[in-house]
Each structure stands twice: as structure tokens, then as C-alpha cells.
TORLUMMI-934218 format. One record per residue (C-alpha): x, y, z. Coordinates in nm, 2 decimals. Layout:
N
R, X, Y, Z
R, X, Y, Z
...
***
This chain:
461
R, X, Y, Z
R, 1.53, -0.75, -1.89
R, 1.21, -0.80, -2.11
R, 1.12, -0.44, -2.18
R, 1.38, -0.19, -2.31
R, 1.35, 0.18, -2.27
R, 1.18, 0.19, -2.64
R, 0.83, 0.22, -2.55
R, 0.75, 0.54, -2.76
R, 0.41, 0.75, -2.72
R, 0.26, 0.79, -3.04
R, -0.04, 1.00, -2.94
R, -0.26, 1.11, -2.65
R, -0.61, 1.08, -2.75
R, -0.88, 1.26, -2.55
R, -1.19, 1.04, -2.53
R, -1.50, 1.20, -2.44
R, -1.87, 1.09, -2.34
R, -2.11, 1.11, -2.64
R, -2.19, 1.49, -2.72
R, -2.44, 1.57, -2.46
R, -2.49, 1.82, -2.17
R, -2.46, 1.64, -1.81
R, -2.80, 1.50, -1.74
R, -3.02, 1.46, -1.45
R, -2.89, 1.12, -1.39
R, -2.53, 1.26, -1.29
R, -2.62, 1.66, -1.25
R, -2.29, 1.82, -1.21
R, -2.13, 1.61, -0.91
R, -2.11, 1.27, -0.75
R, -2.04, 1.28, -0.36
R, -1.82, 1.03, -0.20
R, -1.90, 0.76, 0.07
R, -1.69, 0.66, 0.35
R, -1.57, 0.35, 0.17
R, -1.44, 0.61, -0.13
R, -1.28, 0.83, 0.14
R, -1.09, 0.54, 0.29
R, -0.91, 0.52, -0.04
R, -0.89, 0.90, -0.11
R, -0.51, 0.92, -0.08
R, -0.42, 0.60, -0.15
R, -0.17, 0.49, -0.43
R, -0.33, 0.46, -0.78
R, -0.40, 0.10, -0.88
R, -0.26, -0.03, -1.18
R, -0.33, -0.31, -1.43
R, -0.20, -0.45, -1.75
R, -0.35, -0.66, -1.99
R, -0.21, -0.86, -2.26
R, -0.39, -0.96, -2.60
R, -0.29, -1.18, -2.87
R, -0.51, -1.02, -3.16
R, -0.38, -1.20, -3.50
R, -0.41, -0.91, -3.69
R, -0.15, -0.73, -3.91
R, 0.05, -0.45, -3.78
R, -0.14, -0.24, -4.01
R, -0.49, -0.29, -3.86
R, -0.35, -0.13, -3.52
R, -0.38, 0.20, -3.67
R, -0.66, 0.13, -3.91
R, -0.94, -0.08, -3.71
R, -0.78, -0.16, -3.35
R, -0.73, 0.20, -3.23
R, -1.06, 0.34, -3.41
R, -1.28, 0.07, -3.23
R, -1.11, 0.08, -2.90
R, -1.15, 0.47, -2.89
R, -1.51, 0.48, -3.01
R, -1.64, 0.18, -2.79
R, -1.49, 0.35, -2.52
R, -1.66, 0.68, -2.57
R, -2.02, 0.48, -2.59
R, -1.92, 0.32, -2.28
R, -1.83, 0.65, -2.10
R, -2.22, 0.75, -2.17
R, -2.30, 0.51, -1.88
R, -1.98, 0.55, -1.68
R, -1.97, 0.91, -1.72
R, -1.81, 1.01, -1.34
R, -1.49, 0.78, -1.50
R, -1.41, 1.11, -1.68
R, -1.47, 1.39, -1.41
R, -1.24, 1.53, -1.16
R, -1.18, 1.49, -0.81
R, -1.18, 1.81, -0.61
R, -1.18, 1.94, -0.26
R, -1.23, 2.30, -0.29
R, -1.19, 2.56, 0.01
R, -1.57, 2.61, -0.01
R, -1.67, 2.25, 0.04
R, -1.67, 2.02, 0.34
R, -1.61, 1.72, 0.18
R, -1.46, 1.62, -0.17
R, -1.65, 1.52, -0.47
R, -1.62, 1.43, -0.84
R, -1.73, 1.73, -1.08
R, -1.87, 1.67, -1.38
R, -1.84, 1.91, -1.67
R, -1.95, 1.91, -2.04
R, -1.58, 1.89, -2.14
R, -1.47, 1.59, -1.95
R, -1.25, 1.33, -2.09
R, -1.03, 1.04, -2.04
R, -0.67, 1.03, -2.19
R, -0.63, 0.73, -2.42
R, -0.22, 0.70, -2.48
R, -0.12, 0.52, -2.82
R, 0.25, 0.37, -2.80
R, 0.45, 0.10, -2.96
R, 0.76, -0.08, -2.84
R, 1.00, -0.34, -3.00
R, 1.00, -0.58, -2.69
R, 0.94, -0.93, -2.74
R, 0.63, -0.99, -2.53
R, 0.69, -1.38, -2.49
R, 1.00, -1.27, -2.32
R, 0.80, -1.08, -2.10
R, 0.54, -1.35, -2.02
R, 0.81, -1.65, -1.97
R, 1.00, -1.43, -1.73
R, 0.79, -1.42, -1.37
R, 1.04, -1.10, -1.27
R, 1.04, -0.75, -1.39
R, 1.15, -0.43, -1.26
R, 0.88, -0.22, -1.15
R, 1.01, 0.11, -1.34
R, 1.02, -0.11, -1.66
R, 0.64, -0.21, -1.65
R, 0.55, 0.14, -1.57
R, 0.63, 0.21, -1.92
R, 0.32, 0.06, -2.01
R, 0.10, 0.23, -1.78
R, -0.02, 0.58, -1.83
R, -0.01, 0.85, -1.56
R, -0.29, 1.03, -1.40
R, -0.32, 1.41, -1.40
R, -0.30, 1.50, -1.02
R, -0.26, 1.79, -0.81
R, -0.32, 1.88, -0.43
R, -0.68, 2.01, -0.52
R, -0.76, 1.82, -0.83
R, -0.71, 1.44, -0.99
R, -0.84, 1.28, -1.29
R, -0.97, 0.93, -1.22
R, -0.88, 0.71, -1.50
R, -0.62, 0.70, -1.75
R, -0.56, 0.44, -2.01
R, -0.28, 0.32, -2.25
R, -0.28, 0.08, -2.54
R, 0.09, -0.05, -2.65
R, 0.17, -0.23, -2.97
R, 0.42, -0.50, -2.98
R, 0.58, -0.63, -3.31
R, 0.40, -0.93, -3.28
R, 0.07, -0.76, -3.32
R, 0.02, -0.83, -2.95
R, -0.14, -0.52, -2.77
R, -0.12, -0.42, -2.40
R, -0.37, -0.26, -2.22
R, -0.25, -0.06, -1.92
R, -0.48, 0.09, -1.65
R, -0.41, 0.33, -1.40
R, -0.73, 0.48, -1.18
R, -0.77, 0.69, -0.85
R, -0.90, 0.43, -0.60
R, -1.12, 0.71, -0.43
R, -1.35, 0.64, -0.74
R, -1.37, 0.27, -0.76
R, -1.28, -0.06, -0.63
R, -1.17, -0.39, -0.83
R, -1.54, -0.50, -0.86
R, -1.63, -0.15, -1.02
R, -1.34, -0.14, -1.24
R, -1.42, -0.53, -1.36
R, -1.78, -0.39, -1.44
R, -1.63, -0.09, -1.64
R, -1.40, -0.35, -1.86
R, -1.70, -0.57, -1.91
R, -1.91, -0.30, -2.05
R, -1.63, -0.17, -2.26
R, -1.54, -0.48, -2.38
R, -1.94, -0.57, -2.46
R, -1.95, -0.28, -2.66
R, -1.65, -0.31, -2.84
R, -1.77, -0.64, -2.98
R, -2.12, -0.57, -3.02
R, -2.14, -0.16, -3.04
R, -2.47, -0.01, -2.88
R, -2.71, -0.22, -3.05
R, -2.85, -0.41, -2.86
R, -2.80, -0.18, -2.57
R, -2.58, -0.28, -2.26
R, -2.74, -0.58, -2.06
R, -2.88, -0.40, -1.72
R, -2.62, -0.57, -1.52
R, -2.35, -0.39, -1.70
R, -2.50, -0.07, -1.66
R, -2.34, 0.12, -1.33
R, -2.55, 0.25, -1.05
R, -2.37, 0.57, -0.91
R, -2.62, 0.66, -0.64
R, -2.47, 0.69, -0.32
R, -2.78, 0.64, -0.18
R, -2.70, 0.26, -0.23
R, -2.46, 0.27, 0.06
R, -2.63, 0.29, 0.39
R, -2.47, 0.48, 0.67
R, -2.69, 0.50, 0.95
R, -2.40, 0.58, 1.21
R, -2.22, 0.84, 1.03
R, -1.91, 0.65, 0.97
R, -1.85, 0.89, 0.69
R, -1.81, 1.21, 0.94
R, -1.52, 0.98, 1.11
R, -1.32, 0.97, 0.79
R, -1.38, 1.33, 0.68
R, -1.25, 1.45, 1.03
R, -0.97, 1.21, 1.02
R, -0.88, 1.33, 0.67
R, -0.89, 1.72, 0.76
R, -0.64, 1.67, 1.03
R, -0.39, 1.93, 0.96
R, -0.03, 1.82, 0.86
R, 0.14, 2.05, 1.10
R, -0.02, 2.17, 1.44
R, -0.22, 2.48, 1.37
R, -0.20, 2.47, 1.00
R, -0.46, 2.48, 0.74
R, -0.71, 2.16, 0.71
R, -0.59, 1.89, 0.49
R, -0.82, 1.89, 0.15
R, -0.54, 1.72, -0.03
R, -0.67, 1.47, -0.31
R, -0.34, 1.37, -0.42
R, -0.25, 1.01, -0.43
R, 0.05, 0.90, -0.22
R, 0.37, 0.80, -0.41
R, 0.44, 0.43, -0.45
R, 0.71, 0.34, -0.18
R, 0.90, 0.16, -0.45
R, 1.28, 0.20, -0.51
R, 1.33, -0.01, -0.85
R, 1.18, -0.30, -0.70
R, 1.12, -0.63, -0.87
R, 0.75, -0.74, -0.95
R, 0.73, -1.10, -0.92
R, 0.42, -1.35, -1.03
R, 0.36, -1.68, -0.85
R, 0.10, -1.95, -0.90
R, -0.07, -2.22, -0.65
R, -0.22, -2.49, -0.83
R, -0.50, -2.70, -0.72
R, -0.32, -2.97, -0.59
R, -0.12, -2.69, -0.39
R, -0.41, -2.56, -0.22
R, -0.55, -2.90, -0.15
R, -0.22, -3.01, 0.01
R, -0.20, -2.68, 0.23
R, -0.58, -2.78, 0.32
R, -0.45, -3.14, 0.45
R, -0.14, -2.97, 0.61
R, -0.36, -2.75, 0.83
R, -0.61, -3.01, 0.92
R, -0.32, -3.26, 1.00
R, -0.20, -2.96, 1.24
R, -0.52, -2.91, 1.40
R, -0.54, -3.24, 1.49
R, -0.30, -3.23, 1.79
R, -0.50, -2.88, 1.91
R, -0.71, -2.96, 2.20
R, -0.85, -2.58, 2.27
R, -1.23, -2.53, 2.19
R, -1.15, -2.26, 1.93
R, -1.38, -2.26, 1.64
R, -1.24, -2.41, 1.31
R, -1.06, -2.27, 1.02
R, -1.22, -2.13, 0.74
R, -1.06, -2.34, 0.49
R, -1.17, -2.13, 0.18
R, -0.91, -2.05, -0.08
R, -0.86, -1.73, 0.02
R, -0.79, -1.80, 0.38
R, -0.55, -2.10, 0.30
R, -0.36, -1.89, 0.02
R, -0.30, -1.58, 0.24
R, -0.16, -1.80, 0.53
R, 0.04, -1.99, 0.32
R, 0.21, -1.66, 0.19
R, 0.25, -1.50, 0.50
R, 0.40, -1.79, 0.65
R, 0.66, -1.77, 0.33
R, 0.70, -1.38, 0.42
R, 0.82, -1.45, 0.79
R, 1.00, -1.75, 0.72
R, 1.20, -1.59, 0.43
R, 1.30, -1.32, 0.70
R, 1.06, -1.03, 0.54
R, 0.89, -0.93, 0.89
R, 0.98, -0.76, 1.18
R, 0.87, -0.87, 1.55
R, 0.51, -0.82, 1.45
R, 0.28, -0.84, 1.17
R, -0.04, -0.65, 1.08
R, -0.22, -0.86, 0.83
R, -0.50, -0.67, 0.61
R, -0.73, -0.86, 0.42
R, -0.97, -0.66, 0.22
R, -1.37, -0.78, 0.22
R, -1.65, -0.67, -0.01
R, -1.92, -0.58, 0.20
R, -2.18, -0.55, -0.09
R, -2.38, -0.83, 0.04
R, -2.30, -0.79, 0.40
R, -2.44, -0.44, 0.44
R, -2.82, -0.39, 0.51
R, -2.96, -0.35, 0.29
R, -2.72, -0.53, 0.06
R, -2.58, -0.31, -0.21
R, -2.66, -0.42, -0.60
R, -2.35, -0.58, -0.77
R, -2.35, -0.31, -1.03
R, -2.30, -0.05, -0.80
R, -2.00, 0.16, -0.90
R, -1.75, 0.31, -0.64
R, -1.58, 0.16, -0.34
R, -1.76, -0.11, -0.11
R, -1.47, -0.27, 0.04
R, -1.31, -0.27, 0.38
R, -0.94, -0.41, 0.50
R, -0.98, -0.61, 0.81
R, -0.67, -0.60, 1.02
R, -0.53, -0.89, 1.28
R, -0.21, -0.86, 1.46
R, 0.01, -1.15, 1.48
R, 0.35, -1.22, 1.61
R, 0.63, -1.33, 1.37
R, 0.77, -1.59, 1.61
R, 0.42, -1.77, 1.63
R, 0.41, -1.78, 1.25
R, 0.75, -1.92, 1.24
R, 0.66, -2.23, 1.45
R, 0.60, -2.57, 1.29
R, 0.24, -2.52, 1.31
R, 0.24, -2.12, 1.21
R, 0.05, -2.21, 0.90
R, -0.24, -2.30, 1.14
R, -0.16, -1.99, 1.33
R, -0.19, -1.77, 1.05
R, -0.52, -1.95, 0.89
R, -0.70, -1.89, 1.23
R, -0.60, -1.54, 1.25
R, -0.72, -1.47, 0.91
R, -1.04, -1.70, 0.94
R, -1.13, -1.53, 1.28
R, -1.14, -1.18, 1.14
R, -1.36, -1.28, 0.85
R, -1.60, -1.43, 1.10
R, -1.59, -1.10, 1.32
R, -1.67, -0.90, 1.00
R, -1.98, -1.13, 0.93
R, -2.12, -1.08, 1.27
R, -2.02, -0.76, 1.40
R, -2.10, -0.40, 1.38
R, -1.90, -0.26, 1.09
R, -1.85, 0.10, 1.25
R, -1.63, -0.10, 1.51
R, -1.40, -0.18, 1.23
R, -1.38, 0.16, 1.10
R, -1.31, 0.33, 1.46
R, -1.04, 0.06, 1.51
R, -0.89, 0.12, 1.15
R, -0.86, 0.51, 1.27
R, -0.74, 0.42, 1.63
R, -0.48, 0.20, 1.51
R, -0.36, 0.35, 1.16
R, -0.01, 0.38, 1.25
R, 0.26, 0.10, 1.23
R, 0.53, 0.07, 1.51
R, 0.89, 0.03, 1.43
R, 0.86, -0.35, 1.53
R, 0.57, -0.39, 1.30
R, 0.55, -0.51, 0.95
R, 0.25, -0.45, 0.75
R, 0.14, -0.70, 0.48
R, -0.18, -0.66, 0.29
R, -0.40, -0.81, 0.01
R, -0.57, -0.69, -0.30
R, -0.75, -0.82, -0.60
R, -1.00, -1.11, -0.65
R, -0.98, -1.42, -0.84
R, -1.30, -1.40, -0.91
R, -1.32, -1.12, -1.18
R, -1.30, -1.36, -1.48
R, -1.03, -1.29, -1.73
R, -1.27, -1.40, -2.01
R, -1.52, -1.13, -1.95
R, -1.26, -0.89, -2.08
R, -1.28, -0.99, -2.45
R, -1.29, -0.67, -2.70
R, -1.31, -0.91, -3.00
R, -0.97, -1.09, -2.99
R, -1.03, -1.34, -2.70
R, -0.99, -1.27, -2.34
R, -0.65, -1.14, -2.23
R, -0.35, -1.41, -2.26
R, -0.19, -1.23, -1.95
R, -0.22, -1.00, -1.67
R, 0.03, -0.80, -1.44
R, -0.12, -0.61, -1.16
R, 0.09, -0.37, -1.00
R, 0.08, -0.37, -0.61
R, 0.02, -0.04, -0.46
R, 0.24, -0.11, -0.17
R, 0.56, -0.33, -0.07
R, 0.48, -0.64, 0.09
R, 0.13, -0.64, -0.08
R, -0.03, -0.97, -0.19
R, -0.21, -0.92, -0.48
R, -0.47, -1.18, -0.62
R, -0.53, -1.19, -0.99
R, -0.83, -1.27, -1.18
R, -0.82, -1.59, -1.39
R, -0.98, -1.77, -1.67
R, -1.33, -1.95, -1.61
R, -1.26, -2.30, -1.51
R, -0.91, -2.24, -1.37
R, -0.90, -2.32, -1.00
R, -0.59, -2.22, -0.94
R, -0.46, -1.90, -0.77
R, -0.24, -1.65, -0.92
R, -0.09, -1.35, -0.74
R, 0.23, -1.10, -0.77
R, 0.43, -0.90, -0.51
R, 0.66, -0.60, -0.54
R, 0.97, -0.67, -0.35
R, 1.36, -0.58, -0.37
R, 1.54, -0.82, -0.57
R, 1.69, -0.99, -0.29
R, 1.37, -1.02, -0.07
R, 1.22, -1.15, -0.39
R, 1.49, -1.43, -0.41
R, 1.42, -1.51, -0.03
R, 1.05, -1.54, -0.07
R, 1.06, -1.72, -0.40
R, 1.30, -2.00, -0.25
R, 1.08, -2.04, 0.09
R, 0.78, -2.05, -0.14
R, 0.91, -2.33, -0.38
R, 1.08, -2.51, -0.12
R, 0.79, -2.53, 0.16
R, 0.56, -2.65, -0.16
R, 0.77, -2.94, -0.22
R, 0.77, -3.02, 0.15
R, 0.38, -3.02, 0.15
R, 0.39, -3.26, -0.16
R, 0.57, -3.49, 0.04
R, 0.38, -3.49, 0.35
R, 0.06, -3.55, 0.11
R, 0.19, -3.86, -0.04
***
């Protein structure tokens, strides 16, 4: 195993925004939208970014940590709600983010004697080992912190930035905005000020909700855990349902993706139906292929419920600003038969189904999708849920704190059977994704994934 149990915590530094009373821009609370409520009890999201600093070890305590700490404090001046606390009091009809003058973000400082190169060279790690590089959130039934950070030093002077965040506060696009802003301030300080596109907008009026979707979710969340019991106001994230699973990293090259497109096109030639053409986007093609590998590796039951997240910032009316901070993502669901996906043309079956749900999202009333989600939120005994998270469009190069962009990234999927698509470097057109599976399941998936890529290469010759 690449990471021994010798990750030692040296200190936990409380980092607060610059000393100033809570101002009128934030007042003392931030409300949640229906998109935030959708993620209220989801497991925490976690990221690991690995950097090569090329600095002497002594610089870690003398310059690296002070620079990261001080720039984080300056960044929190604009991202103040991230230092706040998510609460749902008995006297409140809905949860909210409470802001106080003594709010802080914990920054854990740690060191390890692990060899980072072995970690990078090995695409598979135990999830419990990676957790040593990640900080915990402070959570209870009634309160939850929103962000925790950890900096771990390796003997090679490489460092790892570990991030754990409560999903009710932000989606992937918002986290990317926070990291870009922090990295910018770490490199340049606050003079000149942050560019306007790196300053977040927390105004919940940016999310238009004329059909009161929010109330649908509040009623759903408040449902008592037992008949006749008290209304459920918990803000505690669900525990990750892992039992020492394996974390696996995979890649599809540009050639792999083009081969998949050709294969889908060739299989469609024999289709005489009048169905609309399949979207050949990189995301659709990637998800269709990974889903077929899941099924052919024997990792699904009779039916599959596939969940594809869609960023609705540009789809809402009016559109939401790119620098809006919060959640603006919804998981579109499509149900499929494992037998259909296992057929020779299963790649087309999966691609059509995934393509169709994206088209529906573009054309239909969003309230319908939320209503269907609440009505069909349970999974039957004969059904396997396979989800997608992350995005390839968040650039790694934008997370340069002064030592260049991250050399490696590891996303920790919040669920089993969850395909987590990773951001990539500028100019890299490949797709990186990770999974969390039991050891034998990971071996079965890897075998099918690699074998079918070889077959695709032969078909394309």
C-alpha cells in the first residue's frame, strides 16, 4: 500500500476571515435554495490535489504554510459563508447558513513518510488510506461545518491539499471558483484586488423558483423518520457506505473516445427506427462506455438507474451568473435494463438513453424533474444505481498556488458505483475518472474496461 498509517497531524490552525463584523452583504444568515436542499444530507465531497513544490523541507513551516494560511484568510473575506455553520433549529421552517464574527475554517497541518511517486504510479488505493490525507467536517444532527482543509507534507517536499466540504454549501463549479480565487490571492496577494469573475455571488435571488420547488423539498426533508415522530431537521450528512473499498483511477484517451464514437455510429447504421440521433458529446460517449463495462462485469442487477448531473446555470430563466456560489446542479435519471445494455449493441442503447435525458432537460419544465425525483427516489431490490459526478471542464492549471498546477488529482466518490469525472490540464482532451468498488468488483471492471478498449481499437483499424 502506498500510504502507510504514519500520517501525523502536527497542528490544526483556525483560519478566520479578516477581522471585521459581519457586513450587510451577508448579514447573519444565508438561505438555501432547492438545489442546496437536494444535497442537504448527501455524504461530504472530498478532493486530493498533489503539488510538486521543489522547495527545501524547511520552507514548509517557514513559507508554505504561512502563505497558504494568510491567503486563505484573505480569500474568506469574499467567501465568508464557507466559514459559517449549517443549522436547522426547531424554531426555523428551513435550514440556513449562520454567520458569526468568530467563524473559522480549520486548516490541518500534517506530514507523512509515504513515497508520493508510488501513490501516483499505482492507480488503485484503499479508500481508508486516502482518508488519512483528508480532514473531517464537524457535524452533528443540528449543526455542520461547511469546509475543512488539510495540507500534508511528503519527504520529497511534495504537498497534498485535502478538501472536505458539505455539499449543501456548494457544487463542483463553486468549489472550483473558491480554489481559483484562493490560488490567485496566494500568488498575487490582494493587491491588485481579485478580478470580478473570481468574486462569488451568494445572492439566492439569483435562483428563480416561480413554481416553489423549494417547498417540495422542504416537505420531503421534514418527513418524520418514524410515523408520528418529530419532523426531521437533521443537517448531518449520510455516512459514506464504504467497507474498505478500493479507489481506482482510469483514463480514456482521445483515440479511445473517437473509437467509441465510430463504434456507436456503425451500430446505428443498422437501426431503422426514427429515433433522434445520439448526442456524441464526450460526456455521453464516456458515460455510455463506462456503464456498459459495469453491466458486462456483472456489477449491476436486473435494472439500472443511471443518474447524470447537469449544471443548470445556463438553462434556468433567467440564467444564473457563472460566479454564483452554491448548488445549481440536478441529477437527471434514466432507467435501463441490464440485459439490453449487455447486448452487442448495448453501447448504443446506453448512449441513446443518456442522450435522451439530456435533451429532455433542455426542453422541459424543471419542476417535473424534481417531482419525479421525489416520487422515484427509492431503489428496488432488482435495481442498481449508477451515478456520475465531477466535470472535465474545471481546469487543473487554474489551481496554481505558486508552485504550478497540481501534478495529480484524486476525487473520492461519495457513493459506490459512482463514476467521478476529474478535471484535466489545459489542452488535454482525454477523460480521467475514478470509481470506488470492492476489490473483486474493481478487478472485474478493470478487466472489462481494458479488454473492450482493445476490441474497439481492432474494429477501428
